[in-house]
N, CA and C atoms as an extended XYZ file, in Angstrom:
576
Properties=species:S:1:pos:R:3:atomname:S:1:resname:S:1:resid:I:1 pbc="F F F"
N       131.116      110.800      149.306 N   UNK     1
C       131.543      112.058      148.735 CA  UNK     1
C       131.541      113.145      149.818 C   UNK     1
N       132.473      114.063      149.756 N   UNK     2
C       132.618      115.143      150.704 CA  UNK     2
C       131.363      116.026      150.716 C   UNK     2
N       130.848      116.321      151.921 N   UNK     3
C       129.600      117.093      152.049 CA  UNK     3
C       129.742      118.503      151.467 C   UNK     3
N       130.897      119.160      151.679 N   UNK     4
C       131.096      120.499      151.123 CA  UNK     4
C       131.099      120.451      149.599 C   UNK     4
N       131.687      119.402      149.046 N   UNK     5
C       131.701      119.247      147.592 CA  UNK     5
C       130.278      119.098      147.056 C   UNK     5
N       129.463      118.304      147.740 N   UNK     6
C       128.066      118.105      147.321 CA  UNK     6
C       127.314      119.441      147.368 C   UNK     6
N       127.503      120.205      148.445 N   UNK     7
C       126.819      121.490      148.566 CA  UNK     7
C       127.275      122.474      147.481 C   UNK     7
N       128.576      122.530      147.227 N   UNK     8
C       129.080      123.385      146.151 CA  UNK     8
C       128.543      122.928      144.795 C   UNK     8
N       128.511      121.619      144.600 N   UNK     9
C       127.998      121.054      143.355 CA  UNK     9
C       126.525      121.426      143.165 C   UNK     9
N       125.735      121.319      144.230 N   UNK    10
C       124.323      121.721      144.166 CA  UNK    10
C       124.204      123.210      143.829 C   UNK    10
N       124.982      124.041      144.532 N   UNK    11
C       124.915      125.483      144.300 CA  UNK    11
C       125.221      125.809      142.848 C   UNK    11
N       126.346      125.327      142.335 N   UNK    12
C       126.753      125.693      140.978 CA  UNK    12
C       125.870      125.061      139.907 C   UNK    12
N       125.344      123.876      140.188 N   UNK    13
C       124.410      123.259      139.237 CA  UNK    13
C       123.157      124.108      139.121 C   UNK    13
N       122.586      124.510      140.256 N   UNK    14
C       121.372      125.330      140.215 CA  UNK    14
C       121.669      126.765      139.772 C   UNK    14
N       122.870      127.260      140.049 N   UNK    15
C       123.253      128.574      139.543 CA  UNK    15
C       123.252      128.557      138.017 C   UNK    15
N       123.839      127.514      137.438 N   UNK    16
C       123.873      127.376      135.975 CA  UNK    16
C       122.462      127.247      135.405 C   UNK    16
N       121.627      126.465      136.077 N   UNK    17
C       120.236      126.319      135.628 CA  UNK    17
C       119.512      127.658      135.722 C   UNK    17
N       119.692      128.367      136.848 N   UNK    18
C       119.057      129.666      137.027 CA  UNK    18
C       119.539      130.693      136.021 C   UNK    18
N       120.795      130.588      135.641 N   UNK    19
C       121.379      131.521      134.690 CA  UNK    19
C       120.761      131.384      133.300 C   UNK    19
N       120.383      130.179      132.936 N   UNK    20
C       119.859      129.939      131.590 CA  UNK    20
C       118.360      129.684      131.559 C   UNK    20
N       117.677      129.934      132.658 N   UNK    21
C       116.235      129.756      132.695 CA  UNK    21
C       115.570      131.078      132.408 C   UNK    21
N       115.307      131.330      131.136 N   UNK    22
C       114.610      132.544      130.718 CA  UNK    22
C       113.171      132.173      130.409 C   UNK    22
N       112.228      132.835      131.035 N   UNK    23
C       110.842      132.603      130.691 CA  UNK    23
C       110.039      131.873      131.742 C   UNK    23
N       110.603      131.587      132.889 N   UNK    24
C       109.823      130.980      133.947 CA  UNK    24
C       110.240      129.564      134.285 C   UNK    24
N       109.557      129.019      135.276 N   UNK    25
C       109.917      127.735      135.848 CA  UNK    25
C       109.855      126.545      134.909 C   UNK    25
N       108.872      126.528      134.003 N   UNK    26
C       108.741      125.367      133.127 CA  UNK    26
C       109.888      125.264      132.135 C   UNK    26
N       110.528      126.377      131.843 N   UNK    27
C       111.686      126.354      130.961 CA  UNK    27
C       112.826      125.609      131.644 C   UNK    27
N       112.838      125.644      132.969 N   UNK    28
C       113.899      124.987      133.720 CA  UNK    28
C       113.742      123.473      133.758 C   UNK    28
N       112.558      122.952      133.486 N   UNK    29
C       112.320      121.507      133.594 CA  UNK    29
C       113.276      120.684      132.724 C   UNK    29
N       113.450      121.008      131.425 N   UNK    30
C       114.402      120.211      130.642 CA  UNK    30
C       115.837      120.323      131.159 C   UNK    30
N       116.211      121.503      131.668 N   UNK    31
C       117.553      121.678      132.207 CA  UNK    31
C       117.750      120.850      133.477 C   UNK    31
N       116.765      120.888      134.363 N   UNK    32
C       116.850      120.100      135.592 CA  UNK    32
C       116.871      118.616      135.261 C   UNK    32
N       116.019      118.215      134.327 N   UNK    33
C       115.977      116.802      133.954 CA  UNK    33
C       117.330      116.347      133.410 C   UNK    33
N       117.927      117.149      132.537 N   UNK    34
C       119.226      116.777      131.967 CA  UNK    34
C       120.301      116.703      133.056 C   UNK    34
N       120.330      117.715      133.929 N   UNK    35
C       121.364      117.760      134.967 CA  UNK    35
C       121.149      116.704      136.054 C   UNK    35
N       119.924      116.649      136.588 N   UNK    36
C       119.655      115.813      137.761 CA  UNK    36
C       119.437      114.335      137.429 C   UNK    36
N       118.816      114.092      136.278 N   UNK    37
C       118.493      112.708      135.907 CA  UNK    37
C       119.609      112.108      135.054 C   UNK    37
N       119.958      112.786      133.976 N   UNK    38
C       120.893      112.200      133.008 CA  UNK    38
C       122.361      112.334      133.421 C   UNK    38
N       122.786      113.532      133.809 N   UNK    39
C       124.206      113.745      134.104 CA  UNK    39
C       124.599      113.276      135.504 C   UNK    39
N       123.929      113.801      136.521 N   UNK    40
C       124.346      113.535      137.891 CA  UNK    40
C       123.661      112.316      138.514 C   UNK    40
N       122.555      111.909      137.913 N   UNK    41
C       121.780      110.752      138.387 CA  UNK    41
C       121.357      110.901      139.861 C   UNK    41
N       121.000      112.142      140.222 N   UNK    42
C       120.519      112.416      141.567 CA  UNK    42
C       119.052      112.051      141.719 C   UNK    42
N       118.315      112.028      140.605 N   UNK    43
C       116.881      111.734      140.612 CA  UNK    43
C       116.619      110.693      139.547 C   UNK    43
N       115.736      109.746      139.862 N   UNK    44
C       115.339      108.744      138.863 CA  UNK    44
C       114.431      109.396      137.827 C   UNK    44
N       114.461      108.892      136.602 N   UNK    45
C       113.703      109.484      135.506 CA  UNK    45
C       112.205      109.536      135.791 C   UNK    45
N       111.667      108.495      136.408 N   UNK    46
C       110.225      108.475      136.661 CA  UNK    46
C       109.820      109.385      137.823 C   UNK    46
N       110.787      109.889      138.583 N   UNK    47
C       110.470      110.780      139.701 CA  UNK    47
C       110.274      112.233      139.278 C   UNK    47
N       110.775      112.614      138.116 N   UNK    48
C       110.753      114.022      137.721 CA  UNK    48
C       109.321      114.559      137.604 C   UNK    48
N       108.397      113.746      137.091 N   UNK    49
C       107.005      114.187      136.975 CA  UNK    49
C       106.395      114.393      138.363 C   UNK    49
N       106.720      113.493      139.302 N   UNK    50
C       106.213      113.643      140.665 CA  UNK    50
C       106.766      114.913      141.316 C   UNK    50
N       108.038      115.192      141.088 N   UNK    51
C       108.651      116.397      141.649 CA  UNK    51
C       107.986      117.641      141.073 C   UNK    51
N       107.721      117.629      139.774 N   UNK    52
C       107.038      118.774      139.149 CA  UNK    52
C       105.642      118.932      139.744 C   UNK    52
N       104.929      117.827      139.903 N   UNK    53
C       103.574      117.889      140.466 CA  UNK    53
C       103.593      118.450      141.886 C   UNK    53
N       104.541      117.992      142.691 N   UNK    54
C       104.629      118.476      144.075 CA  UNK    54
C       104.971      119.953      144.103 C   UNK    54
N       105.993      120.356      143.337 N   UNK    55
C       106.428      121.747      143.382 CA  UNK    55
C       105.395      122.697      142.789 C   UNK    55
N       104.592      122.206      141.848 N   UNK    56
C       103.536      123.035      141.268 CA  UNK    56
C       102.344      123.147      142.209 C   UNK    56
N       102.194      122.194      143.096 N   UNK    57
C       101.027      122.156      143.985 CA  UNK    57
C       101.188      123.001      145.235 C   UNK    57
N       102.380      123.504      145.480 N   UNK    58
C       102.597      124.306      146.682 CA  UNK    58
C       102.862      125.762      146.290 C   UNK    58
N       102.598      126.700      147.190 N   UNK    59
C       102.806      128.112      146.857 CA  UNK    59
C       104.274      128.401      146.556 C   UNK    59
N       104.482      129.348      145.672 N   UNK    60
C       105.837      129.763      145.346 CA  UNK    60
C       106.181      129.481      143.898 C   UNK    60
N       107.319      129.984      143.494 N   UNK    61
C       107.779      129.807      142.122 CA  UNK    61
C       108.259      128.375      141.901 C   UNK    61
N       107.951      127.850      140.729 N   UNK    62
C       108.340      126.477      140.395 CA  UNK    62
C       109.845      126.277      140.527 C   UNK    62
N       110.625      127.212      140.023 N   UNK    63
C       112.084      127.081      140.054 CA  UNK    63
C       112.593      126.993      141.491 C   UNK    63
N       112.093      127.856      142.343 N   UNK    64
C       112.528      127.871      143.739 CA  UNK    64
C       112.082      126.613      144.459 C   UNK    64
N       110.820      126.241      144.267 N   UNK    65
C       110.303      125.041      144.922 CA  UNK    65
C       111.056      123.790      144.476 C   UNK    65
N       111.295      123.699      143.169 N   UNK    66
C       111.959      122.518      142.641 CA  UNK    66
C       113.403      122.436      143.144 C   UNK    66
N       114.095      123.556      143.156 N   UNK    67
C       115.475      123.538      143.652 CA  UNK    67
C       115.512      123.175      145.133 C   UNK    67
N       114.556      123.686      145.906 N   UNK    68
C       114.510      123.362      147.334 CA  UNK    68
C       114.255      121.870      147.546 C   UNK    68
N       113.309      121.315      146.800 N   UNK    69
C       112.977      119.901      146.964 CA  UNK    69
C       114.146      118.997      146.567 C   UNK    69
N       114.738      119.286      145.426 N   UNK    70
C       115.865      118.464      144.965 CA  UNK    70
C       117.054      118.631      145.912 C   UNK    70
N       117.349      119.873      146.294 N   UNK    71
C       118.450      120.115      147.223 CA  UNK    71
C       118.255      119.397      148.543 C   UNK    71
N       117.016      119.402      149.047 N   UNK    72
C       116.725      118.707      150.301 CA  UNK    72
C       116.919      117.201      150.155 C   UNK    72
N       116.496      116.650      149.026 N   UNK    73
C       116.656      115.199      148.810 CA  UNK    73
C       118.119      114.789      148.761 C   UNK    73
N       118.974      115.697      148.260 N   UNK    74
C       120.388      115.376      148.113 CA  UNK    74
C       121.159      115.622      149.408 C   UNK    74
N       120.903      116.766      150.062 N   UNK    75
C       121.723      117.140      151.225 CA  UNK    75
C       120.916      117.811      152.332 C   UNK    75
N       119.688      117.425      152.502 N   UNK    76
C       118.816      117.910      153.575 CA  UNK    76
C       118.679      119.439      153.566 C   UNK    76
N       118.595      120.075      154.731 N   UNK    77
C       118.278      121.498      154.823 CA  UNK    77
C       119.358      122.357      154.155 C   UNK    77
N       120.628      122.046      154.406 N   UNK    78
C       121.702      122.829      153.771 CA  UNK    78
C       121.644      122.687      152.248 C   UNK    78
N       121.305      121.507      151.771 N   UNK    79
C       121.169      121.295      150.331 CA  UNK    79
C       120.046      122.136      149.742 C   UNK    79
N       118.923      122.218      150.464 N   UNK    80
C       117.800      123.039      150.003 CA  UNK    80
C       118.203      124.509      149.961 C   UNK    80
N       118.899      124.963      150.997 N   UNK    81
C       119.294      126.376      151.067 CA  UNK    81
C       120.252      126.736      149.937 C   UNK    81
N       121.313      125.944      149.742 N   UNK    82
C       122.283      126.298      148.698 CA  UNK    82
C       121.674      126.156      147.304 C   UNK    82
N       120.764      125.210      147.129 N   UNK    83
C       120.109      125.053      145.822 CA  UNK    83
C       119.229      126.249      145.501 C   UNK    83
N       118.463      126.703      146.484 N   UNK    84
C       117.604      127.878      146.281 CA  UNK    84
C       118.462      129.123      146.030 C   UNK    84
N       119.518      129.290      146.814 N   UNK    85
C       120.408      130.437      146.579 CA  UNK    85
C       121.014      130.365      145.181 C   UNK    85
N       121.416      129.179      144.771 N   UNK    86
C       121.997      129.013      143.443 CA  UNK    86
C       121.030      129.373      142.333 C   UNK    86
N       119.770      128.974      142.472 N   UNK    87
C       118.814      129.209      141.391 CA  UNK    87
C       118.312      130.652      141.356 C   UNK    87
N       118.269      131.335      142.501 N   UNK    88
C       117.745      132.709      142.492 CA  UNK    88
C       118.831      133.767      142.296 C   UNK    88
N       120.072      133.447      142.616 N   UNK    89
C       121.141      134.441      142.509 CA  UNK    89
C       121.323      134.983      141.086 C   UNK    89
N       121.317      134.146      140.042 N   UNK    90
C       121.452      134.715      138.688 CA  UNK    90
C       120.327      135.693      138.358 C   UNK    90
N       119.100      135.351      138.728 N   UNK    91
C       117.968      136.251      138.464 CA  UNK    91
C       118.150      137.570      139.197 C   UNK    91
N       118.573      137.489      140.430 N   UNK    92
C       118.793      138.696      141.231 CA  UNK    92
C       119.842      139.593      140.575 C   UNK    92
N       120.957      138.996      140.176 N   UNK    93
C       122.034      139.761      139.534 CA  UNK    93
C       121.549      140.376      138.229 C   UNK    93
N       120.848      139.593      137.424 N   UNK    94
C       120.357      140.072      136.129 CA  UNK    94
C       119.341      141.195      136.303 C   UNK    94
N       118.433      141.050      137.270 N   UNK    95
C       117.422      142.093      137.516 CA  UNK    95
C       118.094      143.392      137.955 C   UNK    95
N       119.100      143.287      138.803 N   UNK    96
C       119.808      144.496      139.234 CA  UNK    96
C       120.467      145.162      138.030 C   UNK    96
N       121.118      144.374      137.171 N   UNK    97
C       121.765      144.936      135.974 CA  UNK    97
C       120.738      145.551      135.019 C   UNK    97
N       119.623      144.844      134.835 N   UNK    98
C       118.572      145.378      133.959 CA  UNK    98
C       118.027      146.686      134.523 C   UNK    98
N       117.784      146.708      135.822 N   UNK    99
C       117.262      147.928      136.447 CA  UNK    99
C       118.222      149.100      136.260 C   UNK    99
N       119.504      148.796      136.242 N   UNK   100
C       120.500      149.855      136.093 CA  UNK   100
C       120.602      150.353      134.649 C   UNK   100
N       120.446      149.450      133.663 N   UNK   101
C       120.770      149.813      132.289 CA  UNK   101
C       119.631      149.687      131.271 C   UNK   101
N       118.598      148.928      131.562 N   UNK   102
C       117.596      148.596      130.543 CA  UNK   102
C       116.858      149.816      130.010 C   UNK   102
N       116.528      150.727      130.883 N   UNK   103
C       115.754      151.893      130.427 CA  UNK   103
C       116.509      152.693      129.368 C   UNK   103
N       117.834      152.619      129.393 N   UNK   104
C       118.635      153.345      128.403 CA  UNK   104
C       118.640      152.639      127.042 C   UNK   104
N       118.416      151.306      127.039 N   UNK   105
C       118.566      150.528      125.812 CA  UNK   105
C       117.294      149.862      125.309 C   UNK   105
N       116.205      149.926      126.073 N   UNK   106
C       115.013      149.146      125.736 CA  UNK   106
C       114.399      149.491      124.384 C   UNK   106
N       114.571      150.714      123.908 N   UNK   107
C       113.960      151.116      122.649 CA  UNK   107
C       114.826      150.822      121.422 C   UNK   107
N       116.029      150.337      121.641 N   UNK   108
C       116.893      149.990      120.511 CA  UNK   108
C       116.307      148.789      119.760 C   UNK   108
N       116.345      148.869      118.459 N   UNK   109
C       115.776      147.809      117.629 CA  UNK   109
C       116.454      146.466      117.881 C   UNK   109
N       117.755      146.461      118.070 N   UNK   110
C       118.481      145.211      118.303 CA  UNK   110
C       118.033      144.557      119.615 C   UNK   110
N       117.732      145.342      120.630 N   UNK   111
C       117.255      144.801      121.913 CA  UNK   111
C       115.861      144.202      121.728 C   UNK   111
N       114.982      144.918      121.035 N   UNK   112
C       113.628      144.414      120.798 CA  UNK   112
C       113.651      143.135      119.963 C   UNK   112
N       114.502      143.093      118.940 N   UNK   113
C       114.626      141.891      118.101 CA  UNK   113
C       115.174      140.710      118.888 C   UNK   113
N       116.119      140.969      119.769 N   UNK   114
C       116.676      139.860      120.559 CA  UNK   114
C       115.616      139.271      121.479 C   UNK   114
N       114.736      140.116      122.030 N   UNK   115
C       113.669      139.601      122.885 CA  UNK   115
C       112.647      138.781      122.095 C   UNK   115
N       112.430      139.114      120.831 N   UNK   116
C       111.568      138.281      119.981 CA  UNK   116
C       112.149      136.874      119.853 C   UNK   116
N       113.449      136.801      119.626 N   UNK   117
C       114.113      135.500      119.523 CA  UNK   117
C       114.067      134.731      120.831 C   UNK   117
N       114.310      135.415      121.938 N   UNK   118
C       114.292      134.765      123.242 CA  UNK   118
C       112.901      134.227      123.551 C   UNK   118
N       111.857      135.005      123.279 N   UNK   119
C       110.488      134.540      123.540 CA  UNK   119
C       110.174      133.281      122.735 C   UNK   119
N       110.630      133.233      121.492 N   UNK   120
C       110.387      132.053      120.653 CA  UNK   120
C       111.079      130.824      121.215 C   UNK   120
N       112.316      130.992      121.664 N   UNK   121
C       113.047      129.872      122.262 CA  UNK   121
C       112.358      129.408      123.539 C   UNK   121
N       111.920      130.348      124.355 N   UNK   122
C       111.234      130.008      125.606 CA  UNK   122
C       109.962      129.202      125.311 C   UNK   122
N       109.198      129.621      124.307 N   UNK   123
C       107.987      128.876      123.932 CA  UNK   123
C       108.345      127.449      123.512 C   UNK   123
N       109.427      127.291      122.768 N   UNK   124
C       109.867      125.949      122.363 CA  UNK   124
C       110.285      125.099      123.547 C   UNK   124
N       111.007      125.693      124.499 N   UNK   125
C       111.430      124.943      125.692 CA  UNK   125
C       110.231      124.499      126.527 C   UNK   125
N       109.256      125.391      126.665 N   UNK   126
C       108.053      125.039      127.417 CA  UNK   126
C       107.297      123.924      126.698 C   UNK   126
N       107.184      124.013      125.375 N   UNK   127
C       106.496      122.968      124.602 CA  UNK   127
C       107.216      121.625      124.746 C   UNK   127
N       108.544      121.633      124.667 N   UNK   128
C       109.312      120.388      124.808 CA  UNK   128
C       109.122      119.782      126.196 C   UNK   128
N       109.168      120.622      127.230 N   UNK   129
C       108.949      120.131      128.592 CA  UNK   129
C       107.542      119.568      128.741 C   UNK   129
N       106.569      120.239      128.149 N   UNK   130
C       105.180      119.767      128.224 CA  UNK   130
C       105.016      118.407      127.559 C   UNK   130
N       105.654      118.223      126.421 N   UNK   131
C       105.549      116.941      125.711 CA  UNK   131
C       106.190      115.822      126.531 C   UNK   131
N       107.360      116.104      127.138 N   UNK   132
C       108.008      115.081      127.984 CA  UNK   132
C       107.123      114.701      129.168 C   UNK   132
N       106.565      115.704      129.816 N   UNK   133
C       105.702      115.451      130.972 CA  UNK   133
C       104.461      114.689      130.529 C   UNK   133
N       103.886      115.077      129.404 N   UNK   134
C       102.692      114.414      128.884 CA  UNK   134
C       102.956      112.929      128.629 C   UNK   134
N       104.101      112.605      128.053 N   UNK   135
C       104.435      111.202      127.779 CA  UNK   135
C       104.526      110.373      129.053 C   UNK   135
N       104.964      111.008      130.132 N   UNK   136
C       105.122      110.289      131.395 CA  UNK   136
C       103.838      110.278      132.219 C   UNK   136
N       102.972      111.264      132.001 N   UNK   137
C       101.765      111.380      132.822 CA  UNK   137
C       100.553      110.704      132.193 C   UNK   137
N       100.403      110.775      130.884 N   UNK   138
C        99.238      110.202      130.205 CA  UNK   138
C        99.597      108.813      129.685 C   UNK   138
N        99.468      107.817      130.567 N   UNK   139
C        99.916      106.464      130.216 CA  UNK   139
C        98.785      105.527      129.799 C   UNK   139
N        97.546      105.952      130.012 N   UNK   140
C        96.401      105.127      129.613 CA  UNK   140
C        95.177      106.024      129.458 C   UNK   140
N        94.022      105.439      129.218 N   UNK   141
C        92.799      106.219      128.990 CA  UNK   141
C        92.410      107.016      130.237 C   UNK   141
N        92.630      106.456      131.403 N   UNK   142
C        92.301      107.107      132.669 CA  UNK   142
C        93.114      108.392      132.841 C   UNK   142
N        94.435      108.275      132.749 N   UNK   143
C        95.281      109.443      132.952 CA  UNK   143
C        95.187      110.408      131.769 C   UNK   143
N        94.986      109.898      130.568 N   UNK   144
C        94.814      110.771      129.400 CA  UNK   144
C        93.550      111.605      129.524 C   UNK   144
N        92.482      111.016      130.066 N   UNK   145
C        91.232      111.739      130.280 CA  UNK   145
C        91.433      112.882      131.268 C   UNK   145
N        92.215      112.633      132.307 N   UNK   146
C        92.500      113.682      133.288 CA  UNK   146
C        93.280      114.822      132.622 C   UNK   146
N        94.256      114.477      131.789 N   UNK   147
C        95.044      115.503      131.097 CA  UNK   147
C        94.133      116.352      130.202 C   UNK   147
N        93.301      115.699      129.402 N   UNK   148
C        92.409      116.417      128.483 CA  UNK   148
C        91.429      117.285      129.271 C   UNK   148
N        90.861      116.740      130.342 N   UNK   149
C        89.912      117.511      131.163 CA  UNK   149
C        90.598      118.744      131.755 C   UNK   149
N        91.827      118.590      132.195 N   UNK   150
C        92.572      119.719      132.752 CA  UNK   150
C        92.786      120.807      131.712 C   UNK   150
N        93.218      120.417      130.515 N   UNK   151
C        93.453      121.392      129.450 CA  UNK   151
C        92.156      122.115      129.095 C   UNK   151
N        91.074      121.354      128.961 N   UNK   152
C        89.778      121.961      128.619 CA  UNK   152
C        89.348      122.943      129.707 C   UNK   152
N        89.468      122.536      130.970 N   UNK   153
C        89.084      123.431      132.065 CA  UNK   153
C        89.926      124.706      132.082 C   UNK   153
N        91.222      124.577      131.841 N   UNK   154
C        92.091      125.750      131.853 CA  UNK   154
C        91.800      126.701      130.694 C   UNK   154
N        91.468      126.139      129.533 N   UNK   155
C        91.231      126.975      128.355 CA  UNK   155
C        89.835      127.586      128.353 C   UNK   155
N        88.825      126.811      128.729 N   UNK   156
C        87.442      127.248      128.570 CA  UNK   156
C        86.795      127.866      129.816 C   UNK   156
N        87.469      127.781      130.951 N   UNK   157
C        86.867      128.342      132.166 CA  UNK   157
C        87.850      129.278      132.857 C   UNK   157
N        87.339      129.945      133.871 N   UNK   158
C        88.190      130.830      134.675 CA  UNK   158
C        88.550      130.188      136.014 C   UNK   158
N        88.431      128.868      136.090 N   UNK   159
C        88.761      128.170      137.329 CA  UNK   159
C        90.251      128.343      137.614 C   UNK   159
N        90.553      128.694      138.842 N   UNK   160
C        91.952      128.854      139.243 CA  UNK   160
C        92.670      127.498      139.162 C   UNK   160
N        93.902      127.482      138.662 N   UNK   161
C        94.650      126.226      138.560 CA  UNK   161
C        94.775      125.474      139.881 C   UNK   161
N        94.857      126.197      140.996 N   UNK   162
C        94.985      125.519      142.287 CA  UNK   162
C        93.760      124.628      142.551 C   UNK   162
N        92.572      125.067      142.133 N   UNK   163
C        91.374      124.254      142.341 CA  UNK   163
C        91.373      123.027      141.425 C   UNK   163
N        91.948      123.179      140.248 N   UNK   164
C        92.063      122.029      139.341 CA  UNK   164
C        93.047      121.022      139.920 C   UNK   164
N        94.138      121.512      140.505 N   UNK   165
C        95.111      120.615      141.154 CA  UNK   165
C        94.460      119.896      142.326 C   UNK   165
N        93.691      120.622      143.131 N   UNK   166
C        92.986      119.993      144.260 CA  UNK   166
C        91.996      118.960      143.738 C   UNK   166
N        91.303      119.286      142.638 N   UNK   167
C        90.381      118.321      142.030 CA  UNK   167
C        91.115      117.061      141.584 C   UNK   167
N        92.307      117.220      140.998 N   UNK   168
C        93.110      116.056      140.608 CA  UNK   168
C        93.521      115.228      141.810 C   UNK   168
N        93.860      115.905      142.893 N   UNK   169
C        94.211      115.219      144.132 CA  UNK   169
C        93.035      114.404      144.648 C   UNK   169
N        91.863      115.024      144.689 N   UNK   170
C        90.656      114.324      145.162 CA  UNK   170
C        90.336      113.151      144.238 C   UNK   170
N        90.425      113.379      142.942 N   UNK   171
C        90.151      112.320      141.968 CA  UNK   171
C        91.120      111.156      142.155 C   UNK   171
N        92.394      111.470      142.373 N   UNK   172
C        93.393      110.423      142.610 CA  UNK   172
C        93.119      109.648      143.884 C   UNK   172
N        92.722      110.352      144.946 N   UNK   173
C        92.400      109.673      146.211 CA  UNK   173
C        91.162      108.788      146.077 C   UNK   173
N        90.158      109.282      145.359 N   UNK   174
C        88.957      108.464      145.139 CA  UNK   174
C        89.310      107.195      144.366 C   UNK   174
N        90.165      107.344      143.380 N   UNK   175
C        90.611      106.172      142.615 CA  UNK   175
C        91.354      105.208      143.523 C   UNK   175
N        92.228      105.741      144.358 N   UNK   176
C        93.016      104.919      145.270 CA  UNK   176
C        92.116      104.102      146.198 C   UNK   176
N        91.084      104.752      146.750 N   UNK   177
C        90.234      104.073      147.724 CA  UNK   177
C        89.156      103.195      147.093 C   UNK   177
N        88.595      103.622      145.956 N   UNK   178
C        87.446      102.913      145.409 CA  UNK   178
C        87.758      102.031      144.200 C   UNK   178
N        88.892      102.278      143.535 N   UNK   179
C        89.257      101.485      142.354 CA  UNK   179
C        90.727      101.058      142.424 C   UNK   179
N        91.085      100.254      143.421 N   UNK   180
C        92.504       99.905      143.593 CA  UNK   180
C        93.093       99.123      142.409 C   UNK   180
N        92.267       98.358      141.702 N   UNK   181
C        92.791       97.615      140.544 CA  UNK   181
C        93.205       98.582      139.435 C   UNK   181
N        92.409       99.610      139.213 N   UNK   182
C        92.732      100.614      138.210 CA  UNK   182
C        94.027      101.337      138.585 C   UNK   182
N        94.153      101.656      139.865 N   UNK   183
C        95.357      102.342      140.343 CA  UNK   183
C        96.591      101.487      140.084 C   UNK   183
N        96.528      100.191      140.412 N   UNK   184
C        97.682       99.305      140.197 CA  UNK   184
C        98.037       99.229      138.722 C   UNK   184
N        97.011       99.164      137.868 N   UNK   185
C        97.244       99.088      136.429 CA  UNK   185
C        97.947      100.339      135.919 C   UNK   185
N        97.518      101.500      136.379 N   UNK   186
C        98.132      102.766      135.975 CA  UNK   186
C        99.572      102.825      136.466 C   UNK   186
N        99.809      102.457      137.696 N   UNK   187
C       101.170      102.493      138.242 CA  UNK   187
C       102.106      101.544      137.520 C   UNK   187
N       101.587      100.383      137.123 N   UNK   188
C       102.415       99.439      136.348 CA  UNK   188
C       102.790      100.025      134.999 C   UNK   188
N       101.847      100.693      134.340 N   UNK   189
C       102.133      101.303      133.039 CA  UNK   189
C       103.133      102.447      133.164 C   UNK   189
N       103.059      103.203      134.267 N   UNK   190
C       103.996      104.310      134.485 CA  UNK   190
C       105.424      103.806      134.609 C   UNK   190
N       105.592      102.632      135.196 N   UNK   191
C       106.949      102.090      135.406 CA  UNK   191
C       107.575      101.600      134.130 C   UNK   191
N       106.772      101.310      133.115 N   UNK   192
C       107.311      100.781      131.861 CA  UNK   192
C       107.973      101.828      131.031 C   UNK   192
């Protein structure tokens, strides 16, 4: 396939995703999964959870990190650049428009009501993405225990999420080195 076509395709795909991603990076997960896994087949279905884990583990916005990683996998550095530009350009345009006009309209009842609807949809998209990720990540008692422990720590403590991610990394490495049979069993279940 023509390299310019691939770059344009990446740009417009991420532009469309960025245009409809209201509410943050996790809202984009179902859109990316549909576009990258189901429609374009640029990413395998079992890779999406790994991509989310990687992009969440590094500094920066999930949407930007994810677009950069996927773009790089498809078309190296130029792919990462056009993907990031595609995903951030709609937000930039919308923020400029909001900055110009929102203060004049923010108190209108119709504007406030529309934001109530948008927030509800965003919550549903995040819940749907969470359920999909949960199905792929919690494949046995070992991984389910990690998921439950993470949720409990996030809800009941003030531990920063980055430290919980580092703890998961350490826990995974300890499993890899000290319990290789358990690791193989988990990986086999993930592939099913």
